[in-house]
MIBA-613993 format. One record per residue (C-alpha): z, x, y. Coordinates in nm, 3 decimals, decimal comma. Example, Ala and Ser with C-alpha at 12.3 -4.5 7.8 and 13.67 -1.06 7.14 Angstrom:
<rs>
[[0,780 1,230 -0,450]];
[[0,714 1,367 -0,106]];
</rs>
This chain:
<rs>
[[15,707 9,677 14,330]];
[[15,387 9,651 14,534]];
[[15,285 9,999 14,422]];
[[15,315 9,901 14,056]];
[[15,099 9,589 14,112]];
[[14,839 9,796 14,295]];
[[14,832 10,052 14,013]];
[[14,802 9,780 13,748]];
[[14,524 9,606 13,939]];
[[14,339 9,936 13,989]];
[[14,386 10,020 13,620]];
[[14,255 9,678 13,511]];
[[13,955 9,704 13,743]];
[[13,881 10,059 13,624]];
[[13,911 9,951 13,259]];
[[13,683 9,652 13,314]];
[[13,430 9,873 13,493]];
[[13,428 10,128 13,209]];
[[13,397 9,852 12,948]];
[[13,105 9,695 13,137]];
[[12,928 10,029 13,179]];
[[12,968 10,104 12,808]];
[[12,822 9,766 12,707]];
[[12,534 9,807 12,949]];
[[12,455 10,150 12,806]];
[[12,443 10,005 12,455]];
[[12,208 9,731 12,578]];
[[11,986 9,984 12,755]];
[[11,963 10,194 12,437]];
[[11,857 9,887 12,240]];
[[11,590 9,802 12,497]];
[[11,463 10,160 12,494]];
[[11,431 10,151 12,117]];
[[11,246 9,818 12,131]];
[[11,018 9,955 12,400]];
[[10,928 10,257 12,186]];
[[10,857 10,036 11,885]];
[[10,638 9,805 12,092]];
[[10,449 10,100 12,242]];
[[10,380 10,226 11,889]];
[[10,250 9,883 11,788]];
[[10,032 9,871 12,098]];
[[9,885 10,211 12,010]];
[[9,813 10,098 11,654]];
[[9,650 9,773 11,767]];
[[9,446 9,960 12,028]];
[[9,310 10,184 11,752]];
[[9,228 9,880 11,537]];
[[9,056 9,721 11,836]];
[[8,849 10,035 11,895]];
[[8,747 10,043 11,529]];
[[8,645 9,678 11,543]];
[[8,441 9,740 11,858]];
[[8,261 10,028 11,685]];
[[8,194 9,806 11,386]];
[[8,070 9,528 11,616]];
[[7,825 9,768 11,779]];
[[7,712 9,884 11,434]];
[[7,652 9,534 11,288]];
[[7,286 9,515 11,388]];
[[7,190 9,860 11,261]];
[[6,970 9,886 10,953]];
[[7,222 10,110 10,776]];
[[7,498 9,851 10,808]];
[[7,271 9,570 10,691]];
[[7,155 9,776 10,393]];
[[7,510 9,877 10,301]];
[[7,632 9,517 10,324]];
[[7,343 9,392 10,114]];
[[7,415 9,652 9,846]];
[[7,793 9,617 9,834]];
[[7,852 9,247 9,890]];
[[7,530 9,081 9,780]];
[[7,423 9,321 9,502]];
[[7,076 9,347 9,653]];
[[6,858 9,654 9,593]];
[[6,502 9,768 9,661]];
[[6,242 9,632 9,414]];
[[6,176 9,956 9,221]];
[[6,526 10,100 9,258]];
[[6,731 10,178 8,950]];
[[7,103 10,110 8,969]];
[[7,340 10,277 8,729]];
[[7,685 10,128 8,674]];
[[7,959 10,341 8,527]];
[[8,152 10,110 8,297]];
[[8,405 10,379 8,213]];
[[8,597 10,306 8,532]];
</rs>
């Protein structure tokens, strides 16, 4: 009788251990997937940050000021002719 109890206890412990390991593996896979997604987002935001830093450095240049004046404020040089294509 004692041998049967020992075998049942060992079987229960082994089953519980396998069940726990399986659940932990599933959890680890989920965390790995989340980590990859977050690393991708970090890479994207780093690129955006670099672009913004380049733009920040470029803000005081004459080319940027001229481009902004033309595009957003519709300002042009005094004797400059501007042609607008109304077909678009």
